[in-house]
Structures are given as C-alpha cells and as structure tokens.
DOKEDO-54267 format. One record per residue (C-alpha): x, y, z. Coordinates in nm, 2 decimals, always signed. Each point is the difference from the previous one (the first is absolute). Layout:
N
<site><xx>X</xx><yy>Y</yy><zz>Z</zz></site>
...
//
This chain:
334
<site><xx>-0.67</xx><yy>+0.31</yy><zz>-3.04</zz></site>
<site><xx>+0.25</xx><yy>+0.27</yy><zz>-0.11</zz></site>
<site><xx>-0.21</xx><yy>+0.07</yy><zz>-0.31</zz></site>
<site><xx>-0.32</xx><yy>+0.03</yy><zz>+0.20</zz></site>
<site><xx>+0.17</xx><yy>+0.24</yy><zz>+0.25</zz></site>
<site><xx>+0.13</xx><yy>+0.21</yy><zz>-0.29</zz></site>
<site><xx>-0.35</xx><yy>+0.03</yy><zz>-0.14</zz></site>
<site><xx>-0.13</xx><yy>+0.10</yy><zz>+0.35</zz></site>
<site><xx>+0.26</xx><yy>+0.27</yy><zz>+0.02</zz></site>
<site><xx>-0.10</xx><yy>+0.14</yy><zz>-0.33</zz></site>
<site><xx>-0.36</xx><yy>+0.03</yy><zz>+0.08</zz></site>
<site><xx>+0.03</xx><yy>+0.07</yy><zz>+0.37</zz></site>
<site><xx>-0.12</xx><yy>+0.36</yy><zz>-0.06</zz></site>
<site><xx>-0.29</xx><yy>+0.04</yy><zz>-0.04</zz></site>
<site><xx>-0.15</xx><yy>-0.34</yy><zz>-0.11</zz></site>
<site><xx>+0.11</xx><yy>-0.21</yy><zz>+0.29</zz></site>
<site><xx>-0.08</xx><yy>+0.28</yy><zz>+0.25</zz></site>
<site><xx>-0.36</xx><yy>+0.02</yy><zz>-0.14</zz></site>
<site><xx>-0.04</xx><yy>-0.37</yy><zz>+0.03</zz></site>
<site><xx>+0.11</xx><yy>+0.00</yy><zz>+0.36</zz></site>
<site><xx>-0.23</xx><yy>+0.29</yy><zz>+0.09</zz></site>
<site><xx>-0.29</xx><yy>-0.19</yy><zz>-0.17</zz></site>
<site><xx>+0.06</xx><yy>-0.30</yy><zz>+0.23</zz></site>
<site><xx>+0.12</xx><yy>-0.22</yy><zz>-0.29</zz></site>
<site><xx>+0.16</xx><yy>-0.30</yy><zz>+0.18</zz></site>
<site><xx>+0.23</xx><yy>-0.08</yy><zz>-0.30</zz></site>
<site><xx>+0.12</xx><yy>+0.36</yy><zz>-0.01</zz></site>
<site><xx>+0.06</xx><yy>-0.01</yy><zz>+0.37</zz></site>
<site><xx>+0.20</xx><yy>-0.32</yy><zz>-0.03</zz></site>
<site><xx>+0.21</xx><yy>+0.15</yy><zz>-0.28</zz></site>
<site><xx>+0.05</xx><yy>+0.32</yy><zz>+0.19</zz></site>
<site><xx>+0.13</xx><yy>-0.20</yy><zz>+0.30</zz></site>
<site><xx>+0.23</xx><yy>-0.20</yy><zz>-0.22</zz></site>
<site><xx>+0.14</xx><yy>+0.32</yy><zz>-0.14</zz></site>
<site><xx>+0.07</xx><yy>+0.17</yy><zz>+0.34</zz></site>
<site><xx>+0.15</xx><yy>-0.33</yy><zz>+0.14</zz></site>
<site><xx>+0.24</xx><yy>-0.02</yy><zz>-0.30</zz></site>
<site><xx>+0.37</xx><yy>+0.05</yy><zz>+0.11</zz></site>
<site><xx>+0.10</xx><yy>+0.12</yy><zz>-0.35</zz></site>
<site><xx>+0.11</xx><yy>+0.36</yy><zz>+0.01</zz></site>
<site><xx>-0.16</xx><yy>+0.08</yy><zz>-0.33</zz></site>
<site><xx>-0.34</xx><yy>-0.08</yy><zz>+0.15</zz></site>
<site><xx>+0.02</xx><yy>+0.23</yy><zz>+0.29</zz></site>
<site><xx>-0.09</xx><yy>+0.31</yy><zz>-0.19</zz></site>
<site><xx>-0.31</xx><yy>-0.16</yy><zz>-0.14</zz></site>
<site><xx>-0.09</xx><yy>-0.14</yy><zz>+0.35</zz></site>
<site><xx>+0.04</xx><yy>+0.34</yy><zz>+0.16</zz></site>
<site><xx>-0.21</xx><yy>+0.17</yy><zz>-0.27</zz></site>
<site><xx>-0.27</xx><yy>-0.26</yy><zz>+0.06</zz></site>
<site><xx>+0.01</xx><yy>+0.06</yy><zz>+0.38</zz></site>
<site><xx>-0.02</xx><yy>+0.38</yy><zz>-0.05</zz></site>
<site><xx>-0.30</xx><yy>-0.04</yy><zz>-0.22</zz></site>
<site><xx>-0.20</xx><yy>-0.21</yy><zz>+0.25</zz></site>
<site><xx>+0.14</xx><yy>+0.15</yy><zz>+0.32</zz></site>
<site><xx>-0.28</xx><yy>+0.25</yy><zz>+0.06</zz></site>
<site><xx>-0.26</xx><yy>-0.28</yy><zz>-0.03</zz></site>
<site><xx>+0.06</xx><yy>-0.14</yy><zz>+0.35</zz></site>
<site><xx>-0.31</xx><yy>+0.04</yy><zz>+0.22</zz></site>
<site><xx>-0.12</xx><yy>-0.11</yy><zz>+0.34</zz></site>
<site><xx>+0.19</xx><yy>-0.33</yy><zz>+0.00</zz></site>
<site><xx>+0.07</xx><yy>-0.22</yy><zz>+0.30</zz></site>
<site><xx>+0.36</xx><yy>-0.12</yy><zz>-0.01</zz></site>
<site><xx>+0.05</xx><yy>-0.31</yy><zz>+0.21</zz></site>
<site><xx>+0.33</xx><yy>-0.18</yy><zz>+0.07</zz></site>
<site><xx>-0.01</xx><yy>-0.36</yy><zz>+0.11</zz></site>
<site><xx>+0.31</xx><yy>-0.17</yy><zz>+0.15</zz></site>
<site><xx>+0.08</xx><yy>-0.32</yy><zz>+0.18</zz></site>
<site><xx>+0.23</xx><yy>-0.30</yy><zz>+0.01</zz></site>
<site><xx>-0.05</xx><yy>-0.28</yy><zz>-0.26</zz></site>
<site><xx>-0.27</xx><yy>-0.23</yy><zz>+0.11</zz></site>
<site><xx>-0.22</xx><yy>+0.24</yy><zz>+0.19</zz></site>
<site><xx>-0.25</xx><yy>-0.01</yy><zz>-0.28</zz></site>
<site><xx>+0.05</xx><yy>+0.34</yy><zz>-0.17</zz></site>
<site><xx>-0.14</xx><yy>-0.11</yy><zz>-0.34</zz></site>
<site><xx>-0.30</xx><yy>-0.17</yy><zz>+0.16</zz></site>
<site><xx>-0.07</xx><yy>+0.31</yy><zz>+0.22</zz></site>
<site><xx>+0.03</xx><yy>+0.24</yy><zz>-0.30</zz></site>
<site><xx>-0.23</xx><yy>-0.21</yy><zz>-0.21</zz></site>
<site><xx>-0.26</xx><yy>-0.01</yy><zz>+0.28</zz></site>
<site><xx>+0.03</xx><yy>+0.38</yy><zz>+0.05</zz></site>
<site><xx>+0.01</xx><yy>+0.08</yy><zz>-0.37</zz></site>
<site><xx>-0.31</xx><yy>-0.22</yy><zz>-0.08</zz></site>
<site><xx>-0.19</xx><yy>+0.16</yy><zz>+0.29</zz></site>
<site><xx>+0.09</xx><yy>+0.35</yy><zz>-0.14</zz></site>
<site><xx>-0.09</xx><yy>-0.08</yy><zz>-0.36</zz></site>
<site><xx>-0.34</xx><yy>-0.13</yy><zz>+0.12</zz></site>
<site><xx>-0.06</xx><yy>+0.35</yy><zz>+0.14</zz></site>
<site><xx>+0.07</xx><yy>+0.14</yy><zz>-0.34</zz></site>
<site><xx>+0.36</xx><yy>+0.11</yy><zz>+0.06</zz></site>
<site><xx>+0.27</xx><yy>-0.03</yy><zz>-0.26</zz></site>
<site><xx>+0.30</xx><yy>-0.18</yy><zz>+0.16</zz></site>
<site><xx>+0.36</xx><yy>-0.02</yy><zz>-0.13</zz></site>
<site><xx>+0.25</xx><yy>-0.23</yy><zz>+0.16</zz></site>
<site><xx>+0.37</xx><yy>+0.05</yy><zz>-0.05</zz></site>
<site><xx>+0.15</xx><yy>-0.33</yy><zz>+0.11</zz></site>
<site><xx>+0.38</xx><yy>+0.02</yy><zz>+0.03</zz></site>
<site><xx>+0.18</xx><yy>-0.33</yy><zz>-0.03</zz></site>
<site><xx>+0.36</xx><yy>-0.06</yy><zz>+0.12</zz></site>
<site><xx>+0.26</xx><yy>+0.00</yy><zz>-0.27</zz></site>
<site><xx>+0.27</xx><yy>-0.27</yy><zz>-0.01</zz></site>
<site><xx>+0.34</xx><yy>+0.14</yy><zz>+0.10</zz></site>
<site><xx>+0.15</xx><yy>-0.25</yy><zz>-0.26</zz></site>
<site><xx>-0.22</xx><yy>+0.03</yy><zz>-0.30</zz></site>
<site><xx>-0.19</xx><yy>+0.32</yy><zz>+0.07</zz></site>
<site><xx>-0.32</xx><yy>-0.18</yy><zz>-0.08</zz></site>
<site><xx>-0.31</xx><yy>-0.03</yy><zz>+0.23</zz></site>
<site><xx>-0.28</xx><yy>-0.24</yy><zz>+0.06</zz></site>
<site><xx>-0.28</xx><yy>+0.25</yy><zz>-0.08</zz></site>
<site><xx>-0.26</xx><yy>-0.25</yy><zz>+0.12</zz></site>
<site><xx>-0.25</xx><yy>+0.23</yy><zz>+0.17</zz></site>
<site><xx>-0.26</xx><yy>-0.02</yy><zz>-0.28</zz></site>
<site><xx>-0.01</xx><yy>-0.37</yy><zz>+0.04</zz></site>
<site><xx>-0.04</xx><yy>+0.04</yy><zz>+0.37</zz></site>
<site><xx>-0.29</xx><yy>+0.25</yy><zz>-0.04</zz></site>
<site><xx>-0.20</xx><yy>-0.18</yy><zz>-0.26</zz></site>
<site><xx>-0.34</xx><yy>+0.14</yy><zz>+0.09</zz></site>
<site><xx>+0.12</xx><yy>+0.36</yy><zz>+0.02</zz></site>
<site><xx>+0.20</xx><yy>-0.04</yy><zz>-0.32</zz></site>
<site><xx>-0.32</xx><yy>-0.08</yy><zz>-0.18</zz></site>
<site><xx>-0.19</xx><yy>+0.29</yy><zz>+0.15</zz></site>
<site><xx>-0.06</xx><yy>+0.28</yy><zz>-0.26</zz></site>
<site><xx>+0.02</xx><yy>+0.26</yy><zz>+0.27</zz></site>
<site><xx>+0.35</xx><yy>-0.12</yy><zz>+0.11</zz></site>
<site><xx>+0.34</xx><yy>+0.04</yy><zz>-0.16</zz></site>
<site><xx>+0.29</xx><yy>-0.21</yy><zz>+0.13</zz></site>
<site><xx>+0.36</xx><yy>+0.09</yy><zz>-0.11</zz></site>
<site><xx>+0.28</xx><yy>-0.22</yy><zz>+0.12</zz></site>
<site><xx>+0.34</xx><yy>+0.17</yy><zz>-0.02</zz></site>
<site><xx>+0.35</xx><yy>-0.12</yy><zz>+0.09</zz></site>
<site><xx>+0.16</xx><yy>+0.18</yy><zz>+0.29</zz></site>
<site><xx>+0.33</xx><yy>+0.01</yy><zz>-0.19</zz></site>
<site><xx>+0.19</xx><yy>-0.02</yy><zz>+0.33</zz></site>
<site><xx>-0.14</xx><yy>+0.34</yy><zz>+0.11</zz></site>
<site><xx>+0.01</xx><yy>+0.06</yy><zz>+0.38</zz></site>
<site><xx>-0.33</xx><yy>+0.03</yy><zz>+0.18</zz></site>
<site><xx>-0.17</xx><yy>-0.28</yy><zz>-0.19</zz></site>
<site><xx>-0.14</xx><yy>+0.22</yy><zz>-0.27</zz></site>
<site><xx>+0.10</xx><yy>+0.03</yy><zz>-0.37</zz></site>
<site><xx>+0.18</xx><yy>+0.32</yy><zz>-0.09</zz></site>
<site><xx>-0.28</xx><yy>+0.11</yy><zz>-0.22</zz></site>
<site><xx>-0.29</xx><yy>-0.09</yy><zz>+0.24</zz></site>
<site><xx>-0.08</xx><yy>+0.37</yy><zz>+0.06</zz></site>
<site><xx>-0.03</xx><yy>+0.06</yy><zz>-0.37</zz></site>
<site><xx>-0.21</xx><yy>-0.31</yy><zz>-0.06</zz></site>
<site><xx>-0.23</xx><yy>+0.11</yy><zz>+0.29</zz></site>
<site><xx>-0.05</xx><yy>+0.34</yy><zz>-0.18</zz></site>
<site><xx>-0.10</xx><yy>-0.17</yy><zz>-0.32</zz></site>
<site><xx>-0.25</xx><yy>-0.22</yy><zz>+0.18</zz></site>
<site><xx>-0.16</xx><yy>+0.30</yy><zz>+0.17</zz></site>
<site><xx>-0.02</xx><yy>+0.18</yy><zz>-0.34</zz></site>
<site><xx>-0.17</xx><yy>-0.30</yy><zz>-0.14</zz></site>
<site><xx>-0.28</xx><yy>+0.04</yy><zz>+0.25</zz></site>
<site><xx>+0.09</xx><yy>-0.24</yy><zz>+0.28</zz></site>
<site><xx>-0.10</xx><yy>+0.15</yy><zz>+0.33</zz></site>
<site><xx>+0.17</xx><yy>-0.25</yy><zz>+0.22</zz></site>
<site><xx>+0.37</xx><yy>-0.09</yy><zz>-0.07</zz></site>
<site><xx>+0.15</xx><yy>-0.28</yy><zz>+0.21</zz></site>
<site><xx>+0.38</xx><yy>-0.04</yy><zz>+0.00</zz></site>
<site><xx>+0.11</xx><yy>-0.35</yy><zz>+0.12</zz></site>
<site><xx>+0.36</xx><yy>-0.01</yy><zz>+0.10</zz></site>
<site><xx>+0.23</xx><yy>-0.31</yy><zz>-0.02</zz></site>
<site><xx>+0.02</xx><yy>-0.02</yy><zz>+0.38</zz></site>
<site><xx>+0.35</xx><yy>-0.14</yy><zz>+0.03</zz></site>
<site><xx>+0.12</xx><yy>+0.18</yy><zz>+0.31</zz></site>
<site><xx>+0.14</xx><yy>+0.31</yy><zz>-0.17</zz></site>
<site><xx>-0.10</xx><yy>+0.35</yy><zz>+0.11</zz></site>
<site><xx>-0.36</xx><yy>+0.07</yy><zz>-0.10</zz></site>
<site><xx>+0.04</xx><yy>+0.37</yy><zz>+0.03</zz></site>
<site><xx>-0.01</xx><yy>+0.03</yy><zz>-0.38</zz></site>
<site><xx>-0.36</xx><yy>-0.12</yy><zz>-0.03</zz></site>
<site><xx>-0.11</xx><yy>+0.19</yy><zz>+0.31</zz></site>
<site><xx>+0.13</xx><yy>+0.32</yy><zz>-0.17</zz></site>
<site><xx>-0.22</xx><yy>-0.04</yy><zz>-0.31</zz></site>
<site><xx>-0.34</xx><yy>-0.10</yy><zz>+0.15</zz></site>
<site><xx>-0.26</xx><yy>+0.15</yy><zz>+0.23</zz></site>
<site><xx>-0.04</xx><yy>-0.30</yy><zz>+0.23</zz></site>
<site><xx>+0.26</xx><yy>-0.27</yy><zz>+0.07</zz></site>
<site><xx>-0.13</xx><yy>-0.34</yy><zz>+0.11</zz></site>
<site><xx>+0.22</xx><yy>-0.26</yy><zz>+0.16</zz></site>
<site><xx>-0.14</xx><yy>-0.35</yy><zz>-0.04</zz></site>
<site><xx>+0.10</xx><yy>-0.27</yy><zz>+0.26</zz></site>
<site><xx>-0.09</xx><yy>-0.36</yy><zz>+0.06</zz></site>
<site><xx>-0.03</xx><yy>-0.18</yy><zz>+0.33</zz></site>
<site><xx>+0.19</xx><yy>-0.31</yy><zz>+0.11</zz></site>
<site><xx>+0.35</xx><yy>+0.14</yy><zz>-0.07</zz></site>
<site><xx>+0.13</xx><yy>-0.02</yy><zz>+0.36</zz></site>
<site><xx>+0.07</xx><yy>+0.31</yy><zz>+0.20</zz></site>
<site><xx>-0.20</xx><yy>+0.26</yy><zz>-0.21</zz></site>
<site><xx>+0.19</xx><yy>+0.31</yy><zz>+0.12</zz></site>
<site><xx>+0.33</xx><yy>-0.16</yy><zz>-0.08</zz></site>
<site><xx>-0.11</xx><yy>-0.10</yy><zz>-0.35</zz></site>
<site><xx>+0.01</xx><yy>+0.35</yy><zz>-0.15</zz></site>
<site><xx>+0.23</xx><yy>+0.30</yy><zz>+0.03</zz></site>
<site><xx>-0.11</xx><yy>+0.31</yy><zz>+0.19</zz></site>
<site><xx>+0.06</xx><yy>+0.22</yy><zz>-0.30</zz></site>
<site><xx>-0.28</xx><yy>-0.14</yy><zz>-0.21</zz></site>
<site><xx>-0.24</xx><yy>+0.03</yy><zz>+0.29</zz></site>
<site><xx>+0.08</xx><yy>+0.37</yy><zz>+0.04</zz></site>
<site><xx>-0.11</xx><yy>+0.07</yy><zz>-0.36</zz></site>
<site><xx>-0.31</xx><yy>-0.23</yy><zz>+0.00</zz></site>
<site><xx>-0.33</xx><yy>+0.18</yy><zz>+0.01</zz></site>
<site><xx>-0.19</xx><yy>-0.33</yy><zz>+0.04</zz></site>
<site><xx>+0.11</xx><yy>-0.35</yy><zz>+0.11</zz></site>
<site><xx>-0.22</xx><yy>-0.28</yy><zz>-0.12</zz></site>
<site><xx>+0.04</xx><yy>-0.36</yy><zz>+0.14</zz></site>
<site><xx>-0.12</xx><yy>-0.23</yy><zz>-0.28</zz></site>
<site><xx>-0.11</xx><yy>-0.36</yy><zz>+0.02</zz></site>
<site><xx>-0.22</xx><yy>+0.07</yy><zz>+0.30</zz></site>
<site><xx>-0.22</xx><yy>-0.31</yy><zz>-0.03</zz></site>
<site><xx>-0.02</xx><yy>-0.36</yy><zz>+0.12</zz></site>
<site><xx>+0.28</xx><yy>-0.11</yy><zz>+0.22</zz></site>
<site><xx>+0.19</xx><yy>+0.32</yy><zz>-0.05</zz></site>
<site><xx>-0.28</xx><yy>+0.24</yy><zz>+0.10</zz></site>
<site><xx>+0.10</xx><yy>+0.01</yy><zz>+0.37</zz></site>
<site><xx>+0.37</xx><yy>+0.04</yy><zz>-0.09</zz></site>
<site><xx>-0.08</xx><yy>+0.28</yy><zz>-0.24</zz></site>
<site><xx>-0.20</xx><yy>+0.19</yy><zz>+0.26</zz></site>
<site><xx>+0.27</xx><yy>-0.04</yy><zz>+0.26</zz></site>
<site><xx>+0.26</xx><yy>+0.12</yy><zz>-0.26</zz></site>
<site><xx>-0.22</xx><yy>+0.30</yy><zz>-0.08</zz></site>
<site><xx>-0.02</xx><yy>+0.09</yy><zz>+0.37</zz></site>
<site><xx>+0.37</xx><yy>-0.03</yy><zz>+0.03</zz></site>
<site><xx>+0.07</xx><yy>+0.24</yy><zz>-0.28</zz></site>
<site><xx>-0.27</xx><yy>+0.24</yy><zz>+0.11</zz></site>
<site><xx>+0.19</xx><yy>+0.03</yy><zz>+0.33</zz></site>
<site><xx>+0.33</xx><yy>+0.04</yy><zz>-0.17</zz></site>
<site><xx>-0.13</xx><yy>+0.28</yy><zz>-0.23</zz></site>
<site><xx>-0.11</xx><yy>+0.19</yy><zz>+0.30</zz></site>
<site><xx>+0.36</xx><yy>+0.05</yy><zz>+0.09</zz></site>
<site><xx>+0.09</xx><yy>+0.15</yy><zz>-0.34</zz></site>
<site><xx>-0.05</xx><yy>+0.36</yy><zz>-0.10</zz></site>
<site><xx>-0.27</xx><yy>+0.02</yy><zz>-0.27</zz></site>
<site><xx>+0.07</xx><yy>+0.15</yy><zz>-0.34</zz></site>
<site><xx>-0.32</xx><yy>+0.21</yy><zz>+0.01</zz></site>
<site><xx>-0.09</xx><yy>+0.18</yy><zz>+0.31</zz></site>
<site><xx>-0.36</xx><yy>-0.10</yy><zz>-0.02</zz></site>
<site><xx>+0.05</xx><yy>-0.36</yy><zz>-0.11</zz></site>
<site><xx>+0.10</xx><yy>-0.30</yy><zz>+0.21</zz></site>
<site><xx>+0.09</xx><yy>-0.29</yy><zz>-0.23</zz></site>
<site><xx>-0.27</xx><yy>-0.26</yy><zz>+0.02</zz></site>
<site><xx>+0.04</xx><yy>-0.38</yy><zz>+0.03</zz></site>
<site><xx>-0.26</xx><yy>-0.22</yy><zz>-0.16</zz></site>
<site><xx>-0.05</xx><yy>-0.37</yy><zz>-0.08</zz></site>
<site><xx>-0.15</xx><yy>-0.15</yy><zz>-0.31</zz></site>
<site><xx>-0.02</xx><yy>-0.32</yy><zz>-0.20</zz></site>
<site><xx>+0.05</xx><yy>+0.08</yy><zz>-0.37</zz></site>
<site><xx>-0.06</xx><yy>-0.36</yy><zz>-0.10</zz></site>
<site><xx>-0.34</xx><yy>+0.00</yy><zz>+0.17</zz></site>
<site><xx>-0.08</xx><yy>+0.36</yy><zz>-0.09</zz></site>
<site><xx>-0.03</xx><yy>+0.10</yy><zz>+0.36</zz></site>
<site><xx>+0.10</xx><yy>+0.34</yy><zz>+0.14</zz></site>
<site><xx>+0.08</xx><yy>+0.15</yy><zz>-0.34</zz></site>
<site><xx>-0.26</xx><yy>+0.27</yy><zz>+0.01</zz></site>
<site><xx>+0.12</xx><yy>+0.10</yy><zz>+0.35</zz></site>
<site><xx>+0.35</xx><yy>+0.04</yy><zz>-0.14</zz></site>
<site><xx>-0.13</xx><yy>+0.23</yy><zz>-0.28</zz></site>
<site><xx>-0.19</xx><yy>+0.21</yy><zz>+0.25</zz></site>
<site><xx>+0.32</xx><yy>+0.04</yy><zz>+0.20</zz></site>
<site><xx>+0.17</xx><yy>+0.12</yy><zz>-0.32</zz></site>
<site><xx>-0.27</xx><yy>+0.26</yy><zz>-0.05</zz></site>
<site><xx>+0.03</xx><yy>+0.11</yy><zz>+0.37</zz></site>
<site><xx>+0.37</xx><yy>+0.05</yy><zz>-0.05</zz></site>
<site><xx>-0.06</xx><yy>+0.19</yy><zz>-0.32</zz></site>
<site><xx>-0.23</xx><yy>+0.23</yy><zz>+0.20</zz></site>
<site><xx>+0.27</xx><yy>+0.04</yy><zz>+0.27</zz></site>
<site><xx>+0.24</xx><yy>+0.13</yy><zz>-0.27</zz></site>
<site><xx>-0.24</xx><yy>+0.30</yy><zz>-0.04</zz></site>
<site><xx>-0.18</xx><yy>+0.17</yy><zz>-0.28</zz></site>
<site><xx>+0.10</xx><yy>+0.02</yy><zz>-0.36</zz></site>
<site><xx>+0.24</xx><yy>+0.28</yy><zz>+0.08</zz></site>
<site><xx>+0.18</xx><yy>-0.21</yy><zz>+0.26</zz></site>
<site><xx>+0.01</xx><yy>-0.30</yy><zz>-0.24</zz></site>
<site><xx>+0.14</xx><yy>+0.22</yy><zz>-0.28</zz></site>
<site><xx>+0.27</xx><yy>+0.12</yy><zz>+0.23</zz></site>
<site><xx>+0.09</xx><yy>-0.36</yy><zz>+0.09</zz></site>
<site><xx>+0.01</xx><yy>-0.10</yy><zz>-0.36</zz></site>
<site><xx>+0.22</xx><yy>+0.31</yy><zz>-0.08</zz></site>
<site><xx>+0.25</xx><yy>-0.11</yy><zz>+0.27</zz></site>
<site><xx>+0.00</xx><yy>-0.35</yy><zz>-0.16</zz></site>
<site><xx>+0.06</xx><yy>+0.15</yy><zz>-0.34</zz></site>
<site><xx>+0.30</xx><yy>+0.20</yy><zz>+0.14</zz></site>
<site><xx>+0.15</xx><yy>-0.33</yy><zz>+0.14</zz></site>
<site><xx>-0.07</xx><yy>-0.16</yy><zz>-0.34</zz></site>
<site><xx>+0.20</xx><yy>+0.28</yy><zz>-0.17</zz></site>
<site><xx>+0.29</xx><yy>-0.06</yy><zz>+0.24</zz></site>
<site><xx>+0.00</xx><yy>-0.37</yy><zz>-0.08</zz></site>
<site><xx>+0.00</xx><yy>+0.06</yy><zz>-0.37</zz></site>
<site><xx>+0.29</xx><yy>+0.25</yy><zz>+0.03</zz></site>
<site><xx>+0.21</xx><yy>-0.25</yy><zz>+0.19</zz></site>
<site><xx>-0.07</xx><yy>-0.29</yy><zz>-0.23</zz></site>
<site><xx>+0.05</xx><yy>+0.22</yy><zz>-0.31</zz></site>
<site><xx>+0.33</xx><yy>+0.14</yy><zz>+0.12</zz></site>
<site><xx>+0.13</xx><yy>-0.35</yy><zz>+0.08</zz></site>
<site><xx>-0.11</xx><yy>-0.13</yy><zz>-0.34</zz></site>
<site><xx>+0.17</xx><yy>+0.30</yy><zz>-0.18</zz></site>
<site><xx>+0.32</xx><yy>-0.06</yy><zz>+0.20</zz></site>
<site><xx>+0.01</xx><yy>-0.36</yy><zz>-0.09</zz></site>
<site><xx>-0.07</xx><yy>+0.07</yy><zz>-0.37</zz></site>
<site><xx>+0.28</xx><yy>+0.25</yy><zz>-0.03</zz></site>
<site><xx>+0.30</xx><yy>-0.17</yy><zz>-0.17</zz></site>
<site><xx>+0.27</xx><yy>+0.20</yy><zz>+0.16</zz></site>
<site><xx>-0.15</xx><yy>-0.04</yy><zz>+0.35</zz></site>
<site><xx>-0.06</xx><yy>-0.37</yy><zz>-0.06</zz></site>
<site><xx>+0.37</xx><yy>-0.05</yy><zz>-0.09</zz></site>
<site><xx>+0.12</xx><yy>+0.19</yy><zz>+0.31</zz></site>
<site><xx>-0.25</xx><yy>-0.20</yy><zz>+0.22</zz></site>
<site><xx>+0.14</xx><yy>-0.33</yy><zz>-0.13</zz></site>
<site><xx>+0.36</xx><yy>+0.11</yy><zz>+0.08</zz></site>
<site><xx>-0.09</xx><yy>+0.13</yy><zz>+0.35</zz></site>
<site><xx>-0.20</xx><yy>-0.32</yy><zz>+0.07</zz></site>
<site><xx>+0.31</xx><yy>-0.21</yy><zz>-0.04</zz></site>
<site><xx>+0.18</xx><yy>+0.23</yy><zz>+0.25</zz></site>
<site><xx>-0.30</xx><yy>-0.03</yy><zz>+0.25</zz></site>
<site><xx>+0.00</xx><yy>-0.38</yy><zz>-0.03</zz></site>
<site><xx>+0.38</xx><yy>+0.00</yy><zz>+0.07</zz></site>
<site><xx>-0.04</xx><yy>+0.21</yy><zz>+0.31</zz></site>
<site><xx>+0.20</xx><yy>+0.29</yy><zz>-0.15</zz></site>
<site><xx>-0.29</xx><yy>+0.25</yy><zz>+0.00</zz></site>
<site><xx>-0.31</xx><yy>+0.04</yy><zz>+0.22</zz></site>
<site><xx>-0.34</xx><yy>-0.03</yy><zz>-0.17</zz></site>
<site><xx>-0.09</xx><yy>+0.35</yy><zz>+0.12</zz></site>
<site><xx>+0.30</xx><yy>+0.16</yy><zz>-0.16</zz></site>
<site><xx>-0.05</xx><yy>-0.20</yy><zz>-0.32</zz></site>
<site><xx>-0.36</xx><yy>+0.11</yy><zz>-0.02</zz></site>
<site><xx>+0.09</xx><yy>+0.37</yy><zz>+0.05</zz></site>
<site><xx>+0.26</xx><yy>-0.02</yy><zz>-0.28</zz></site>
<site><xx>-0.24</xx><yy>-0.16</yy><zz>-0.24</zz></site>
<site><xx>-0.27</xx><yy>+0.26</yy><zz>+0.08</zz></site>
<site><xx>+0.26</xx><yy>+0.29</yy><zz>-0.04</zz></site>
<site><xx>+0.10</xx><yy>-0.14</yy><zz>-0.34</zz></site>
<site><xx>-0.36</xx><yy>-0.03</yy><zz>-0.11</zz></site>
<site><xx>-0.08</xx><yy>+0.36</yy><zz>+0.10</zz></site>
<site><xx>+0.29</xx><yy>+0.13</yy><zz>-0.20</zz></site>
<site><xx>-0.16</xx><yy>-0.14</yy><zz>-0.31</zz></site>
//
C-alpha cells in the first residue's frame, strides 16, 4: 500500500488529474486513496491534484443522508441512486463507516449492501472510515466529493454514520440535507434531538409499507407539525416531510422531486455559488484548526511540556485551561 501511494504521489500532477477529469474510475479511486492518506508527505501531492481538478466542478447536486442505524439508509440510497442512473445521471456515493475506537478499523460494508448500484456503470461507491471524526463524515469527505464532481458525477450523495453525533458537519458541505427515519420506534419526537431537525431540509420516513404504512404516515404528520414550530433555514423553504418504502421502490421519485424543489428554493447559480463559498470558508476554518492541532502535537518541545503538564492536571495541581494556555504559549514561541 505504501509503495502504491508513493507512486500516486509522484504522478499526481498531471497524469492522475487527467485521468480523474477523463472520468477514469481507477484514476478516481487512486486519487481518493491519495487524498485520504494521513501521511504528511502525501499532502502536497493531494493538494496539487485537488488544485488541478478544482475548476472542473459543474452543476452538481450535493445530497447528505443521515439517520440512525437500522432506518435503511443503504437501501434508500441504492433505490434513489438506481432511479437516478436510469435517468442518465452519474451518481457518486460516499459512504462513511464508523471507525472502531480500539483498532481504528471500520466495517466498510456499504458496497455489499448496495450490490445493484455497485454494479451500475453510472454509479461510483466509495466507503471510507470516519476515523472518529465528529459529524459522522470522514475528514477528507469534502475533498473526495470534489474529485467525484471533477470525474463527471452530477449527483454526489454523502451517507453519514448516523450514530447520534452532531450532523452539522455534513449539512455544511451539501446542498440538501435529508434526515431518514423509520416508524415503530416509540414516541417519534422523543427519538431524535431537536438540533438535527433544525438543520434538516427534508425528513423522509422510510419503510412506509405493509403493517408499518399507517405508523409511518402518523409519524410523518407528527414531524410536519413539529417542524412548523421551528424557524426554517431558508426564508422561502419550509422543510418537507415525506414517506417512502425504499425496499419496495415506492415514493423515491417524490423524494427526488422534493430535493429539486429545495435546490430551486436556494436560488439561481449566483445564490448557489454564494452558499458554496460560505461552505468553503467554513472548510478552511476546519483545516486551520486541525492543522494547528496536528502541528502542536508533532512539535517535540511542546509534546514534552504537554506530557509534564498532563501529570500536574491529573494530580489536580493545575487546571486544564491553564495547562492548555501554557502549552499554546510555548508552541507560539517556537
């Protein structure tokens, strides 16, 4: 793996960029592997690749899908993706799997759960470990999304891990954020935090078929009433609540039409560009924060001081705040 990554780094500019722009699936996969690499010596090559393909992004629909485990996210995405590819669209799915806090590994089983879509030549599925990143998205999800867009995919779907963490991260990198729910979970409004409802552009109750159909419709009505009490993100868009059955292929087109209505509510290309620019600024802020923390931890002198102060904090001799300020001050002197 290290040898192949090194080879990618050497040819990242311009060969790999040309392959990505040509829609070569192998080049896209290699490019994603490069930008997801945590090795510092690969970052320069990854950044050069991104700069080479950055202007290629066109009129792409960026869609975020979140929901608790068991609501049928993979089934829903496969049904939606298959419907879109049948219309001639190129669909990319960035499926983020939870990483183990012990081993750091992840299941990465989304390709096996989306068998039909994985075989579709118009679809590209990329499982990535979350790496413990808050928000249920991998740290490099934004960069991977840009590569997929440069490769010609006009719909990019980001599936989050949906483990109860703040989903603001994915909402800040997509155009439309969809919250997927399932009926039969008891008191529906108590089953999810208000925060995620406030950032949802669409709420979709899945598994609305058979014995669960009536429960799904009741749940949808309950959420529609609750959303009426919240201030909408867009002045001209009241978040919609829909029902569907991904397994039966029912209601999928209605969900997509709602996504397109939300896209229209955002405004024209100028308004969309302004929204994307705001997201890019937030992305820059995140990169600065993570980069500074990484640099601080990598500095030998600061690491030594941090180890000393950590002992004092554990012993109750020094407050965490005071220790942090001393570590930062020492780092800045360097």
